[in-house]
C-alpha positions as CSV (number, residue, x, y, z in Angstrom):
1,M,-3.7,2.3,7.5
2,K,-1.6,2.2,4.6
3,I,-0.1,3.8,2.8
4,K,-1.6,4.8,-0.4
5,Y,0.1,8.0,-1.9
6,T,2.3,10.3,-1.4
7,T,1.8,14.3,-2.5
8,M,4.6,16.2,-4.7
9,I,4.4,19.5,-5.1
10,V,5.4,19.9,-9.2
11,K,6.8,23.2,-11.4
12,D,6.0,21.9,-14.6
13,M,3.8,18.9,-14.5
14,N,5.0,18.1,-18.4
15,E,8.4,17.4,-16.9
16,S,7.7,16.1,-13.6
17,V,4.7,13.2,-16.2
18,E,7.9,12.6,-18.3
19,F,10.5,12.1,-15.5
20,Y,8.3,9.5,-13.6
21,R,7.2,8.3,-16.8
22,D,10.4,7.2,-18.7
23,I,12.8,7.3,-16.2
24,M,11.4,6.3,-13.0
25,G,8.8,3.1,-15.0
26,F,5.4,4.7,-13.7
27,E,2.0,4.6,-15.6
28,V,-0.5,7.5,-15.4
29,D,-3.1,6.1,-13.7
30,S,-5.5,9.6,-13.9
31,Q,-5.7,12.8,-14.7
32,H,-7.8,15.5,-12.9
33,N,-8.4,19.7,-13.3
34,P,-10.8,20.4,-10.5
35,F,-10.4,24.2,-11.4
36,P,-8.3,26.4,-13.5
37,G,-4.3,26.4,-12.2
38,L,-5.0,23.5,-10.8
39,T,-3.9,20.1,-12.3
40,I,-3.8,16.3,-10.8
41,T,-1.4,13.6,-12.2
42,L,-1.8,10.5,-10.4
43,M,0.9,7.4,-11.5
44,K,1.2,4.3,-10.8
45,G,4.4,1.9,-10.3
46,E,4.2,-1.7,-8.4
47,G,1.8,-2.5,-6.9
48,E,-1.0,0.3,-5.1
49,T,1.3,3.0,-4.0
50,M,1.1,5.9,-6.1
51,I,2.2,9.4,-6.2
52,E,0.1,12.4,-7.1
53,L,2.1,14.9,-8.9
54,I,-0.1,18.5,-8.1
55,E,0.9,21.8,-10.8
56,N,-0.6,24.8,-9.1
57,T,0.5,28.3,-8.2
58,E,-0.2,27.9,-4.4
59,E,1.8,26.3,-3.1
60,E,6.1,25.7,-3.7
61,P,7.4,22.9,-5.2
62,G,9.0,19.6,-3.2
63,L,7.4,16.8,-1.1
64,H,3.3,17.6,-0.1
65,A,2.5,15.3,2.6
66,F,1.2,11.6,2.6
67,G,-2.3,9.9,1.9
68,F,-3.2,7.0,3.9
69,D,-6.4,4.6,3.2
70,V,-8.6,3.7,6.1
71,E,-11.3,2.4,6.5
72,D,-13.6,4.7,8.7
73,I,-12.4,8.7,8.7
74,N,-13.9,9.3,11.1
75,A,-12.9,6.3,14.0
76,T,-9.3,6.7,12.5
77,L,-9.0,10.2,13.8
78,E,-11.1,9.9,17.8
79,E,-8.0,7.0,17.7
80,L,-5.3,9.4,16.8
81,R,-7.4,12.2,18.5
82,S,-6.6,10.2,21.7
83,K,-3.1,10.0,21.5
84,G,-1.9,12.8,20.5
85,A,-1.9,13.0,16.8
86,K,-3.0,17.1,15.9
87,V,-5.8,17.4,13.5
88,T,-4.7,20.4,10.5
89,M,-8.5,20.0,8.6
90,E,-11.9,17.9,9.4
91,P,-13.0,15.6,7.6
92,M,-14.6,16.9,4.1
93,P,-16.0,15.6,1.6
94,I,-14.5,14.9,-1.6
95,T,-14.7,12.5,-5.3
96,V,-13.7,10.1,-4.3
97,G,-15.1,9.8,-0.9
98,T,-13.8,11.9,2.5
99,L,-10.4,13.8,3.5
100,A,-8.6,15.0,6.5
101,F,-5.4,15.8,7.6
102,L,-3.1,15.8,10.3
103,E,0.4,16.9,10.9
104,D,3.4,15.2,12.0
105,P,6.1,16.7,14.6
106,N,8.4,18.4,11.5
107,G,4.9,19.8,9.8
108,V,4.5,16.7,7.3
109,K,0.7,17.0,6.0
110,I,-0.9,13.2,6.6
111,A,-3.2,12.9,4.0
112,L,-6.8,10.5,5.1
113,I,-8.9,9.5,2.9
114,Q,-11.9,7.1,3.7
115,H,-12.7,5.7,-0.2
116,H,-16.5,5.3,-0.9
């Protein structure tokens, strides 16, 4: 497993993009509006790890989740469950593949993504 992205909920997408682009040196990789009221911007820095900025009215601003790339989401979940991991969302299809969530002992969300 490798970390693919860190997700942050933001108050103002434009202000956040400007900060990570102009001050931190990231580039906008892609932007998505899956439905009204939800905006997602993926920003790429050095290497492969990205920052995912999400603006919506449902969540409080701050660190939201870590995302890990996995080769086989079902085998990974089976292995993690056998070690005592708390699965909070079973695998479901998304635009880029399949997504599931775990939670660490502190309540931090951990996304597992198997890309197409």
